[in-house]
Backbone as CSV, one residue per row, in Angstrom:
resi,resn,N_x,N_y,N_z,CA_x,CA_y,CA_z,C_x,C_y,C_z
1,MET,-53.015,23.740,67.968,-53.088,22.715,66.954,-54.353,21.881,67.181
2,LYS,-55.073,21.598,66.118,-56.296,20.793,66.210,-55.951,19.317,66.336
3,ILE,-56.818,18.575,66.995,-56.606,17.138,67.164,-56.513,16.446,65.810
4,SER,-57.271,16.914,64.835,-57.222,16.305,63.501,-55.875,16.529,62.812
5,ASP,-55.045,17.415,63.359,-53.710,17.668,62.819,-52.662,16.752,63.441
6,LEU,-53.094,15.837,64.324,-52.164,14.986,65.055,-52.305,13.515,64.666
7,VAL,-51.210,12.788,64.828,-51.164,11.337,64.693,-50.670,10.813,66.037
8,PHE,-51.317,9.773,66.564,-50.968,9.245,67.880,-50.309,7.884,67.745
9,VAL,-49.193,7.724,68.451,-48.411,6.495,68.385,-48.261,5.939,69.791
10,GLY,-48.537,4.653,69.957,-48.271,3.970,71.213,-46.995,3.180,71.066
11,ILE,-46.006,3.454,71.912,-44.711,2.787,71.778,-43.968,2.756,73.111
12,LYS,-43.427,1.610,73.455,-42.582,1.440,74.648,-43.143,2.117,75.891
13,GLY,-44.399,1.824,76.218,-44.993,2.358,77.434,-45.386,3.818,77.375
14,SER,-45.374,4.421,76.189,-45.682,5.848,76.042,-46.664,6.087,74.902
15,VAL,-47.302,7.246,74.941,-48.091,7.737,73.810,-47.393,8.992,73.319
16,VAL,-47.203,9.076,72.008,-46.542,10.218,71.395,-47.492,10.816,70.362
17,ALA,-47.658,12.138,70.396,-48.467,12.844,69.399,-47.517,13.513,68.416
18,LEU,-47.761,13.265,67.136,-46.939,13.843,66.074,-47.779,14.743,65.194
19,SER,-47.157,15.761,64.639,-47.824,16.611,63.663,-48.066,15.783,62.408
20,ARG,-49.302,15.741,61.953,-49.644,15.011,60.739,-48.906,15.594,59.537
21,ALA,-48.681,16.898,59.518,-48.047,17.572,58.384,-46.537,17.353,58.325
22,SER,-45.871,17.415,59.493,-44.407,17.383,59.485,-43.798,16.149,60.137
23,GLY,-44.582,15.431,60.939,-44.047,14.301,61.687,-43.323,14.712,62.956
24,GLU,-43.285,16.007,63.230,-42.615,16.533,64.415,-43.392,16.164,65.684
25,GLN,-42.662,15.854,66.751,-43.299,15.515,68.016,-43.949,16.746,68.636
26,VAL,-45.219,16.610,69.017,-45.963,17.694,69.672,-45.954,17.481,71.187
27,TRP,-46.200,16.249,71.614,-46.110,15.899,73.026,-45.848,14.398,73.165
28,ALA,-45.369,14.010,74.336,-45.170,12.596,74.667,-45.504,12.410,76.139
29,THR,-46.204,11.325,76.438,-46.567,11.009,77.814,-46.194,9.564,78.096
30,HIS,-45.331,9.368,79.099,-44.998,7.999,79.503,-46.103,7.499,80.424
31,LEU,-46.589,6.292,80.148,-47.667,5.717,80.938,-47.128,4.729,81.968
32,LYS,-46.699,3.565,81.473,-46.199,2.542,82.382,-45.453,1.500,81.569
33,GLY,-44.408,0.967,82.134,-43.686,-0.122,81.499,-42.905,0.322,80.272
34,SER,-42.547,-0.687,79.459,-41.790,-0.390,78.251,-42.263,-1.243,77.083
35,GLY,-43.483,-1.754,77.178,-43.990,-2.644,76.142,-44.998,-1.990,75.219
36,PHE,-45.758,-2.846,74.553,-46.758,-2.438,73.578,-47.827,-1.546,74.221
37,VAL,-48.266,-0.520,73.502,-49.328,0.368,73.971,-50.414,0.415,72.902
38,ASN,-51.616,-0.005,73.266,-52.767,0.081,72.373,-53.393,1.461,72.557
39,VAL,-53.681,2.166,71.442,-54.169,3.548,71.492,-55.421,3.686,70.643
40,VAL,-56.428,4.381,71.183,-57.651,4.708,70.444,-57.981,6.177,70.701
41,LEU,-58.280,6.904,69.638,-58.727,8.290,69.763,-60.248,8.283,69.830
42,ASP,-60.806,8.925,70.853,-62.254,8.931,71.046,-62.695,10.253,71.659
43,ALA,-63.459,11.018,70.911,-64.077,12.255,71.417,-63.066,13.201,72.073
44,GLY,-61.933,13.421,71.415,-60.951,14.354,71.939,-60.069,13.801,73.032
45,ARG,-60.187,12.510,73.270,-59.378,11.856,74.294,-58.629,10.688,73.676
46,VAL,-57.456,10.434,74.191,-56.694,9.272,73.776,-56.823,8.241,74.888
47,LEU,-57.381,7.085,74.558,-57.448,5.975,75.494,-56.291,5.050,75.158
48,ALA,-55.513,4.669,76.162,-54.330,3.858,75.927,-54.195,2.796,77.008
49,ILE,-53.817,1.598,76.591,-53.563,0.518,77.539,-52.092,0.176,77.484
50,ALA,-51.445,0.188,78.660,-50.034,-0.165,78.778,-49.848,-1.010,80.029
51,SER,-49.156,-2.112,79.894,-48.846,-2.989,81.034,-50.087,-3.331,81.861
52,GLY,-51.208,-3.575,81.186,-52.424,-4.000,81.867,-53.213,-2.901,82.546
53,GLU,-52.885,-1.639,82.287,-53.611,-0.517,82.885,-54.117,0.401,81.786
54,ILE,-55.283,1.023,82.004,-55.839,1.930,81.004,-55.699,3.379,81.476
55,PHE,-55.373,4.230,80.520,-55.171,5.653,80.776,-56.018,6.458,79.811
56,CYS,-56.508,7.590,80.263,-57.232,8.527,79.412,-56.439,9.831,79.406
57,LEU,-56.042,10.265,78.202,-55.249,11.480,78.049,-55.991,12.514,77.231
58,ASP,-55.774,13.770,77.523,-56.286,14.847,76.685,-55.509,14.794,75.372
59,ALA,-56.206,14.675,74.249,-55.534,14.507,72.956,-54.733,15.735,72.539
60,SER,-55.102,16.898,73.004,-54.385,18.119,72.631,-53.069,18.296,73.375
61,THR,-53.034,17.832,74.644,-51.884,18.114,75.500,-51.135,16.881,75.999
62,GLY,-51.795,15.731,75.989,-51.202,14.519,76.554,-51.346,14.430,78.055
63,GLN,-52.002,15.415,78.657,-52.188,15.421,80.111,-53.161,14.314,80.517
64,GLY,-52.815,13.602,81.606,-53.671,12.534,82.112,-54.987,13.076,82.633
65,MET,-56.077,12.415,82.260,-57.409,12.791,82.735,-57.904,11.791,83.777
66,TRP,-57.640,10.511,83.533,-57.925,9.475,84.517,-57.113,8.231,84.193
67,HIS,-57.106,7.305,85.165,-56.312,6.083,85.055,-57.013,4.993,85.857
68,ASN,-57.023,3.770,85.336,-57.582,2.637,86.061,-56.587,1.486,85.961
69,PRO,-56.094,0.968,87.093,-55.094,-0.101,87.048,-55.658,-1.473,86.658
70,LEU,-56.975,-1.584,86.508,-57.611,-2.844,86.113,-57.097,-4.009,86.963
71,LYS,-57.111,-3.799,88.267,-56.601,-4.795,89.213,-57.265,-6.148,89.014
72,GLY,-56.444,-7.174,89.074,-56.928,-8.544,88.977,-56.998,-9.092,87.560
73,PHE,-56.653,-8.289,86.548,-56.742,-8.749,85.166,-55.383,-9.092,84.555
74,GLY,-54.291,-8.843,85.253,-52.978,-9.165,84.723,-52.470,-8.104,83.767
75,ILE,-51.379,-8.448,83.059,-50.763,-7.456,82.178,-50.749,-7.897,80.719
76,GLY,-51.592,-8.829,80.344,-51.622,-9.307,78.965,-52.101,-8.250,77.991
77,LEU,-52.052,-8.604,76.721,-52.509,-7.696,75.672,-53.997,-7.410,75.836
78,ALA,-54.400,-6.190,75.515,-55.793,-5.786,75.662,-56.204,-4.891,74.499
79,THR,-57.486,-4.890,74.183,-58.016,-4.013,73.144,-58.960,-3.013,73.778
80,ILE,-59.290,-1.966,73.020,-60.196,-0.919,73.479,-61.290,-0.756,72.428
81,ALA,-62.532,-0.643,72.857,-63.632,-0.331,71.950,-64.498,0.718,72.615
82,THR,-64.973,1.689,71.840,-65.892,2.703,72.327,-67.022,2.823,71.325
83,GLU,-68.017,3.615,71.635,-69.139,3.788,70.719,-68.676,4.333,69.372
84,SER,-67.729,5.267,69.394,-67.258,5.837,68.136,-66.197,4.967,67.465
85,ALA,-65.666,4.000,68.186,-64.716,3.047,67.616,-65.120,1.650,68.079
86,PRO,-66.337,1.172,67.675,-66.902,-0.045,68.244,-66.124,-1.316,67.975
87,HIS,-65.324,-1.333,66.957,-64.588,-2.550,66.639,-63.150,-2.472,67.101
88,GLY,-62.828,-1.483,67.909,-61.460,-1.314,68.353,-60.605,-0.829,67.191
89,ASN,-59.354,-0.813,67.391,-58.419,-0.358,66.376,-57.878,-1.585,65.656
90,VAL,-58.302,-1.801,64.408,-57.925,-2.995,63.665,-56.413,-3.098,63.517
91,THR,-55.747,-2.001,63.246,-54.295,-2.011,63.103,-53.637,-2.415,64.413
92,ALA,-54.101,-1.856,65.510,-53.534,-2.197,66.814,-53.779,-3.666,67.127
93,THR,-54.950,-4.179,66.797,-55.256,-5.577,67.051,-54.306,-6.475,66.269
94,ALA,-54.033,-6.140,65.020,-53.089,-6.917,64.220,-51.689,-6.833,64.810
95,ALA,-51.293,-5.647,65.263,-49.974,-5.476,65.866,-49.872,-6.281,67.160
96,MET,-50.936,-6.308,67.944,-50.934,-7.072,69.187,-50.803,-8.563,68.896
97,ALA,-51.497,-9.032,67.863,-51.401,-10.444,67.501,-49.977,-10.790,67.081
98,GLU,-49.337,-9.914,66.328,-47.957,-10.142,65.914,-47.023,-10.139,67.115
99,LYS,-47.211,-9.207,68.066,-46.373,-9.166,69.256,-46.546,-10.445,70.061
100,GLN,-47.771,-10.908,70.210,-48.021,-12.134,70.956,-47.332,-13.314,70.257
101,ARG,-47.392,-13.371,68.919,-46.737,-14.434,68.167,-45.227,-14.403,68.418
102,GLN,-44.648,-13.196,68.384,-43.205,-13.061,68.614,-42.829,-13.477,70.038
103,ASP,-43.655,-13.079,71.013,-43.390,-13.456,72.404,-43.426,-14.967,72.570
104,GLU,-44.415,-15.625,71.951,-44.526,-17.075,72.034,-43.338,-17.745,71.351
105,GLU,-42.911,-17.189,70.218,-41.758,-17.721,69.497,-40.491,-17.598,70.354
106,SER,-40.319,-16.450,71.016,-39.158,-16.252,71.887,-39.176,-17.222,73.055
107,SER,-40.345,-17.440,73.642,-40.478,-18.373,74.765,-40.138,-19.789,74.316
108,ALA,-40.635,-20.169,73.151,-40.359,-21.517,72.636,-38.869,-21.692,72.374
109,ALA,-38.212,-20.655,71.834,-36.782,-20.722,71.569,-35.997,-20.852,72.884
110,ALA,-36.418,-20.132,73.901,-35.736,-20.211,75.211,-35.873,-21.601,75.797
111,VAL,-37.036,-22.222,75.639,-37.251,-23.578,76.140,-36.350,-24.557,75.400
112,MET,-36.235,-24.397,74.092,-35.385,-25.284,73.286,-33.920,-25.160,73.707
113,VAL,-33.475,-23.948,73.984,-32.093,-23.744,74.430,-31.883,-24.403,75.791
114,ALA,-32.859,-24.260,76.676,-32.761,-24.845,78.017,-32.729,-26.365,77.952
115,ILE,-33.447,-26.943,77.003,-33.508,-28.392,76.871,-32.200,-28.942,76.273
116,SER,-31.598,-28.176,75.386,-30.379,-28.639,74.676,-29.198,-28.808,75.567
């Protein structure tokens, strides 16, 4: 199957490749954690950030090519930009902003309950 025949989804600490034609799962690779995963397709590789670490996967197979734990940077939301995707993934950036808003809303609600 060609890479152009695939759709890549970052979800709950994993990257999942789906057939563009049928939506059927082709492969899935668990990275780390269970939270948001930012994904960018670049030159036949899937770059993904999960729980503050970046992973490079072969887009055809999902096999790990390299990994960097980005020590010292924490586990906050992160974006990816490459020469072929210089502005990062706009959809992922919007999704990350929404997740951060929801997390802040949940934290504020927990504080209000604790105060009551």
